[in-house]
N, C-alpha and C positions, 0 to 999 in steps of 0.2 A: 124230845127226842125226834121228831119229824123235821124241827129245823136243823139239828145236827146232821142228819142224813142229807138234807138238801145242801148244807154247806160242805160236806163231804162229796156229794156228786158235783157240785160247782169246782171245787179244787180239783178234782179229778180230771173234770173237763179242761180245765186251764192248763193243768200239767200236760194233758195229752196234746194240746194246742202248742205249748211250748217245746214240748219234745218233737213235734211235727215240724216246727220252725228250725228247731236246731238241727233235726235230722236233714231238712231241706238244705240248711246252709252248709252243714257238713258234706252232703251229696254234692252241692255245687262246688264248694272248695276242692272236693277230691277230684271232681270232673275237670274243674279248671287245672289243678295240680297235673292230672293225666295228660290234658291237652298240651299244657305247657312243656311238660317232661317227657312225654312221649311223642304225641303227634307232632309237636313244633319243636323237637329236640334239636334236628339239625339246623333248623334255621337260627335259633338262640346260640347254638354252638359256634356257628360261623360268626354271629355279631359278637360274640365274646372274644373269639379270636382276632376280629378286626379291632377290637379295643386294646387287645394285647399286643398284636402286631402291626406295625405301620410300614408303608411302602415310601421310602423317600427318594427324591431324583438326586442322581450324581451328575454333576456338570461335567459335560464332555470336553476334551483337550481342543481349544482352537485350532483350526487349520493352519498350516504355514503358509507363508506368501514368498515365492522365490522370484529371481530374474529369469532370464530365457536359458541361462546356463546352469540352473539349479543353486546360485548364490543366494543364501538366506536373507531375506528383507525383513521378515516379521516370523518370529518363533516363539514358543513358550519356555520360560525358565522357571526353574524351581524357586518358590517363594516362602520364605520364612515369615512367619507372623507371630508376635507376641500377644498373648490374650490373657485374660483375668476371670477366675470363677469366683463369684461373690461369696458363695456359701463357705468357702475354705477359710475366709478370713472374717465371717460373721458370727462365728462359734462363741466368742467370748464378748461381742458386742450385742447390747441388748436393745439400745435406742437408736434412733436414726441418726442422732449426732456422732454416737460412737462409731457407727459403720462408716459413716463418711469420714470420720478421722482416721480409722483403721486403712480405708482405701487411700486416702491421702498419703499415709505413712508409706504404704507399699509403691505408690508412685513416686514418691521421693526417693526411695531406695533404689528403684528401677531407673529413675532419671540420673543416678550417679554412673549408670553403666551406658545407656543410650540416651540421645537427647529427647526429651518430650515438650511440646509446645503447651501453651496456657490451653490452647483449644482442645489438644488431645486429652488432657486432664479433666476438663470440664464435659467433654463429649462421654469419657468413660463413666463418671459420676451419674450423668444423665441416663444413660443406656443400662447401668446397673439397676436403677429404679424402675425402668421400664420392663425389664426383663425377669424371667424366673432367676433365683439364686444360682442353680446349677448351670445356666446357659453361659458359655463363655462370651465375653466381650473383647473385641478386638481393640488393642492399645496402638499397636504400629505394625505396618505391613512392609515388605521388601526389606527385610534386615539383612545386613551383610553377614557373611560367614564369621567374621570375627565378633561382631555384635550378638549374633546367636549363640556362639561358643562361650562368650562371657556370661550371658544370662544363665547357660546350663550350669556353668561352673558354681555361681552364685545362687543357685536355685534353693539350696536348702534354707537360705535366709529370705527367701520371696515367696511366702506361702499364697496360694490360689494362682500363682505365676504359670503358665504352660507355653509351650513352643509348638505351634501347628505348622503343618507344610501344605503347600498347594502349588498352583501353576499361575504365573503372572505373565502377560504379554511384553515381550521385549523386542526392541529394533536395534539389531547390531550394527546397523549403519547410521544411527544416530538421525541427525538433520539432513543428511544427504538426499533423502528420499521421502521426506516428511510430508511434503504437499502430494505427493502420489499415493502414499499409504494411508495418510490420515491418521487416527488414534482410536482407543476402545476407552470406554468409560461406563460408569455405572447406568443403570437403566432409570430413566426419568418417569414420572407418574404418566405422562402424555404418551409414552411409548410402551406402557403395558396393554397387550393385547389379548389377555387371558391364558397366554402361554404360560404354563407353571415355571417353566424354566427361567423366564424372565423375573421371576419373583425371588428366585434363590438369593440369600444373602451375598453380596459380593460379585453377583454375576455380571459380566461387561459384555456390550456390544459395540459395533462399529459406529463411530461418529462422523467420521469424515473420509474421504479417498476410498481407495480400494476396499478398506475395513468395512465401510458403510455399503458400498455397492455390492460387494459378494458376502455381506453378513450371514444371510442365511446358509449360504454353501459353507461358509467357514465356521459356524456355530457347531455342527455335526449333529449327532443324536444323544439325547441323555441316557444314562443308565439307572437303574433302579436298586436299592439296598432294602433288605427286610430286616427290620429293627424291632426288638421286645422292649415294651416299655411297660412301667408301673402305673397306678392310678394318677400319679402327678405329672406323668409325661417323660420321667426320666428314662433313659435309655439303659436297659439291663443288659441287652445282648444284640449283636449285630451279624447279619448273614447276607453275603453277596449273592445276588439272584440273577442280575444281568448287568454285564459291563457296558460303560459308555463308548460311543463310537467317534473317534476323532473327526474333525471337520474336514473338507476336502482340501487338498492343496491347490493354490491358485498360482499359476505360472503365468508371469507378465512377459511382454516383449522387450521390455526395458533390459539393456545391457549396462550392468551395474559398473562395469569399468568405466564406460563412456560417461555415465550419469554422474560419477564421482569426479571425473576430470571437468566435465562441464560445470558442475557447481562450485568447484575451486576456481575454475578459470573466471566466472563470474565475480567472485571473491565477495567484497563488502558492497558492491553496486546493488541498487535497486533494481533488479533485472530478471528476465527470463529466456529461456530458450528452449526450442523445440527440434527435435532432429527425427525424421521418419523415413522410411523406406519409399521410395517414389512408386514402386510397382506394386508391393503388398499393402501399404499403408501401416505397416507396424511402427510404433513409436518406440525409437531406441533410446532417447533421453528426453526427460521433460523435467527441467529445473527451474527454480524460481527462488531467488535470493533478496533479502535474507530469509533464513528458514527459522525453523523451531524444532525442538527436540520431542519427538512423540512420547519419549519415555517419562518426560515430565508429566503428561496427561496421565499415563499410568498409575503413577505413584500419587498423583495429585498437586495441583499448583498451588503455591501459596498467593495471598492476595497480592502481594508485592510482585511477583513472577506474572501474574495475570496483567497488572497494571503496566508492566514494562512491555508486554507484548501488545496490547491495544492501543497503548499510547504512542509507539513507535511510529515516526512518519514514513517509514519504509515499509510499513505493513507486512510484517513476517507472517501473518496468519492468512494473508491472501496468496491464492495460487495466481500469480500474475500471467502464467502461460494461458490459462483458460478464462481466467476472469478479469484481467487487465484490459481496458478498452482504450484505444489510441487511434489517434489519427494515422492513417498508414504512410502519409506523406509520398515521397517519391516511389516507395515501393509498389505504390497503386498504378503507377505509369504504364506497366506492362498491360493491365486490364484495359486501360484507356486506349492504348495503341491497338489492341486487338479488336475493341468495339469498332474503332475507326477503319481498320482493315476489313472487317468483316462486313461492314456497312457500306465499304465502296466509297468513304468520304476522302480516304488519303491512299497514296501508292508509297511503297517502300522508299523509293528514290525521290519522291517529291519532297522539296525543301521548302523551310519556312524561315523567314528572316527575323532574328531575334535582335533587337537594338536594346534590350535590358528591361524592357516593360511592353505592357499591351494596354491600349486605350479602349475602354468600353464606356461610352458616354462621358460622363464627367469623372469616371473612376479609373484609376490607373492601377493596374495589376502588374507587380513587379517579378522579375526574375532574380534568382538567387544571386546572379552574377551581374554586379552593377553596371559593367559595360557592355553585357550581352555576348552571345555566342555567334553573331552573324548568321549565314544561311546553314541551317543543319537539316538532314534528312533523319529518317526514324531511327537509325543505329547511332548516328551521331547524337541525336536528342537524348536517347537512353544513356548512352556512354557517359555523356557531360551533364546528364539531368537538367536539360533545358526547359525551364518552366513555361516560357512563352510558346514553344512548340506544342506543349500539351493543353496549353489554354486554347489554342486554335484548334486542335483535334477535337476538344471536348465542345467547343463552340458549334463546329461542323455536326458532331454526333447528337448531341442532346443529352439530357440526363437519363431518360428512359432508356435508350440504347445501352449507355454506360452501366446502369443498374442491372439490366438483363445480363450483360456480360459478366460483372461482378458476382451475380448470384450463381451464375454456372461455375464460378471458381470457388465458391463457399464464402465469399464475403457477405457478411450480415446474415448468416445461416447457421444454425445449431449444428455442430459436428458430431455430437452424440458420441463423444469419447467415452462416457461412461464414468466421469467424475462428477461428483456434486459441484455446484457452484458455477458451472460453464454459462458464460454470458453470449448474448445473441450478436453484439455489434449493432451496426446499423449501415444500411445502404440505402440513402433517401432517393425519392423519386417524385414525380408531380402528384401522383395520387397519395403518396406518404404525406406530404406537406399539406395538401388539402384536407385530409382527414384527421390530422393531428393538431394542425395550427389554425385550420380555416384560411389559409392565406394561398395566394397564387405562387408558383415558382418563378425565381427571377433568373435571368440569364448569367448574371454576376456569380450567382450560386453554382451554376454548371461549370464555370471556370474554376472556382475553389475545388470542387469535387473532381476536375481533371487532374488536379496535382495531388490528391489525397487528403485535402483539407476539408473545411466547412463541416458539414454534417456527418461525413463519413467516419465510421468508428470500426476498428477491427480488433481481433485479439491475436496474439502471436501464433496460436494454433490455427486460426484461419489462413493467417499469411503462409505457415508451412504447408497447409493443404493446397493453396493457390500455386506455391512453387512447385509442389510436388506434380500438380496436373499440368504445369507449363512444361515440366522437365520429361515427363512419361508420354509426350505426343497428344496431350488432350483428352486422356482418360480420368474418368471421375472416381479417383481412389478416394476412399475414406479412412480416416485414422483409427486405429484399434491399439488397445493396450493388452488385451487378452482374448483369446478366441473361446474362452471358458463361458457357459451360459451363467447369468448372474443369480439364477435361482434354481434350486433342485427341481427335477421333474415331478408332476403331481403325484404324491402318494410315494414317492420314492426318495432315495439318498443318493446325493451326487458323490461318488466315489472316484471318478476319473476325470482328468482335465482335458476331455475330448469334445470337439465340436466338428460338424461338418464343415469342409472348405468353403469359404464364400464363393459365390460366382465372380468370375473375372469383371473389373470395372468395366462399365459401358464407356462408349466414346462420347465426347461433348459435341461431336459433329463441326470441329474447326478445320480450316483448310491447312495442311500441313506446311505450305509454304508461308502462310503467315505466322504459325507457329515458330519455324525456324529462323525467320528474320527477327522476330522479338528475342528469341535466344541468343541469336547473334549479337543483339544490342546488350544483352546482359553479359555476354562474354567480353564485349568491348569495355565494359564498366570495370572489369577486374585485369583484363589483360591487354587493354588497348592503351596507347601512349598518352591519351587524354581522359581516361576514365577516371571517375571520382574515388574509386576504390583501388587504384593500381598499386599502391602500397601495400595492399592486403593480398596480392597475388600468391599463388602456390606455385613456384617454379620448379615443378618436378613432372616431366614428361609423362603424360597419361593420368596425371591428378589435377590437372588444370580445374580450377573452378570459375562458375558463372554467377553473378550476382546483382545485385541493386541496392543501393544506399538510400536511405530516407531520413530526413531531419523534420521534425514536426515542432511547430511552436506552440508554446503554452501561453504566450503573452502577445499582446499587439505592438507592433513597431510602428511608432508615430512618425509622421512625415518629417517634424523637426529632427528627429533621431536619424532618419534617412540622410537628411542634408547634412548633419554635423558628423555623422559616423555612427554606426550601429555599435552599441555596447558589446565588448568582448564577452564570451559565455563565462569565462572564469572570474569576472568582476561582478557577475550577478549572483543573488542568493540561490542555492541549490534548487528551491522549488519554483524558480522563474526560467531555469534554463531548459533549453530544448530537448526532446525525447530524441533518442539515436535509435535507428532501425538499420538492420540489414537482413536480407534474404538470399539465399544462394542454394545451388546445386553442383553436384560433383560425382564423378568426373564430367567434364561437359561434353565429351564425345560420346559417352555411354552413361547417362546418368543413373546413379543408384540411390543417392541420398539428398534430401531437401532439408533446409535449415531455416528457421526463422529466429531472429534475437532483437531484443527491444532492452535498452538501457534507459530507465526513466532518468530525466534531466541530466542525460550524459554528455550533451552537447552537440557535436556533428556525427552523422551516421557513418562518414568516412574514417574519422579519427577516433570514435569510441567505440562504434559496434562492429565495424568491419574487421579489425585486427583479432578480437575475440572470437567472431564467428569463423574467421580463417583458421585459428587454432583449434577450434573444436572439430571443424569439418576435417582437418588435417589428421587428428587423433581418431576421427571416424573412419578414414581411409585407412589408417594403419590397422587399425582393429578389425575392419572389416565384419560387422556383427552377422552378416546374413550368411557368411561362407565359413567362418572359423569356428573351432571348437575350444573349451577351455584350454588356455596355455599354448594356443595356437597362433597367436597374433604375431606380426611382423616384428622382430626385434628393433628397437630404435637403432641400433649400432649398423643394422643391415640396410637401413634406408639410403638413399643418395645423399651426399653431402649437404646440398641445399635443404631437403626436408629435413635431415638431422639437426641442422643448425636451427630451423624455424621451430622444430618441436624441443628442442633444448631451452629456447627462449619462452616457449608456450608454458613449459613445466615450471621454469623459474618465475614467470609472471602469475602462474597458479599457486606458487609456494609449495609445491609437492614434489616428492623426489622422482626422478625418472625411473620407470620400470627397469632398465638395464643398469646393472651395478657400475658399467664402465661409462655410462652416460654423464657428461659433465655440463651442467647448466651455468651459464655465465650470467643469467639474469638481465642481460641488456637487450631490451626489444624497442630502443627508442627509435630505430630506423623505421619500424613499422608504423610509427605514430605519425608520419607525415602525410601529406597528400591536401587535396582540397578540403576546405570546412564544412562541405555539403550545401544544400541549398537553403537559402532563407526567403521565404516568400511572405506576403501580407494578406490577411484575408479581407 
């Protein structure tokens, strides 16, 4: 009996202990439930709502780009794309092979309506495997309206196929301003900065040109949408919370009418031209040919299209106006003349005798004119582009004085126009050669530099700046494409295309009489009886043009060839022909516009470059972008007969219609292709 009592007591103690433990556990559980459901209820309610509702970014419409008169250069266009939702065609397919076969059948049916490449098919199959079945996979973008309508009509027989709408970048001017505008493309891995906007599928950013420079301003501000999702991430409901804000509109200084004419006038040549206001620095036209269609980059280039662009010997992807580096040739002689005048080593009326060459030690430096020019002063030397005269000026001046003057005119200096890819060029000096080559400077190299050859390299943009500073009386004007800041203010959004007016350009401290005599020489080049560009004159009172031809060699002329006769340019392969250059400003009595033009392997500056430059300058004066409003340009029919005839031939050469309905282009400009063949020198 005692043992049974002990057992009863032991059982009772154990039951009490278990009951106490259970009570403690229940109390702990109840306390925890109270803590979670009462004390922390707000927190977990918020977490549950966050799991249920997601905030998603809405990409903003990209800002537009226009010319100075509001002509659209880059806009957004409605984009239709066809996509595929995998789960809509997976319902009867159980295995992976059956799913692939079902997708292939749908793509085959769709391919009967819109063309699909093998790459598109493979990409769709790959993306369907990587994504959840309910997430749409894009098949093709930028569908034409007819293609979209055909898909909608046949949609009952295309399960899983949907049409989505969006915006895509469109360049209404096509290739006419491609080097200026650049293009947009998808974000690469290297360009991810942590901005969630850049991680959105299909989001595009500027890759070249203005699109890249003003990318932050053009992007705008993203919006957000609040969506309700289930446990698998499927969108169940969508509520708009904040709309996206469009990017800022960027207004350029370009006049698209002039840009279009300049591009057409350059034609199929590998060439470039820059037109700028000599007082404000505004760039009115900047064309490089051949060009490319930026819309092709928006839709995506095929491998064949890309190879055609990169293998083209005329380099359509290069903006030659800012990245083409050329020996300036005789267009550099104004700088050499000013260096000599400012240093006091020459006088305007002092003459130099040109027998056709200059002897320096055992080496003979030739003039382009075999028999020489005889005795010439500064104006005559510029008008006839006498090499011997400038050999002598360079010898007296020395390379360092020439380099100093060249730098003041922007040669060998970055112009900071704002476009990616601008090249520096080169203005050599004694210190430069010692630092880069470890060799002393030789006097023969000074003579070569005196006629813009040797180590001297410039871009057409630098030549345009040089010409503008000559024409405006020696003011350090700088080129600009837009007065808009390239980035939004810190913490703000750029909504206006406004910027403070820049300070007036500073004087370079050159004597007015020296500038006047050099400009007189440039006038004689075009309007004088023996000027190298006299066939390219503008015979309209008040519209006269001053300029300078330049012809630079890309091959060495041997002594044997000089003795037997230099080969004609047209008999040489294209890549061995001389570069043709021309710089000018007009009107010469009250300069407004400066122009620089280079035709790669074009031959002579007077025969190849000057007529094109004359036509573009004539159209610039007719349009007068600094004063006109849209539609207020001078009608062609109202021009003097001489100007009207020239412009008719110019439009015929550009192969575009005259803006006036009554204008008749006869297409005969052969009379303007005469004149001296330019200068030929040896390095």
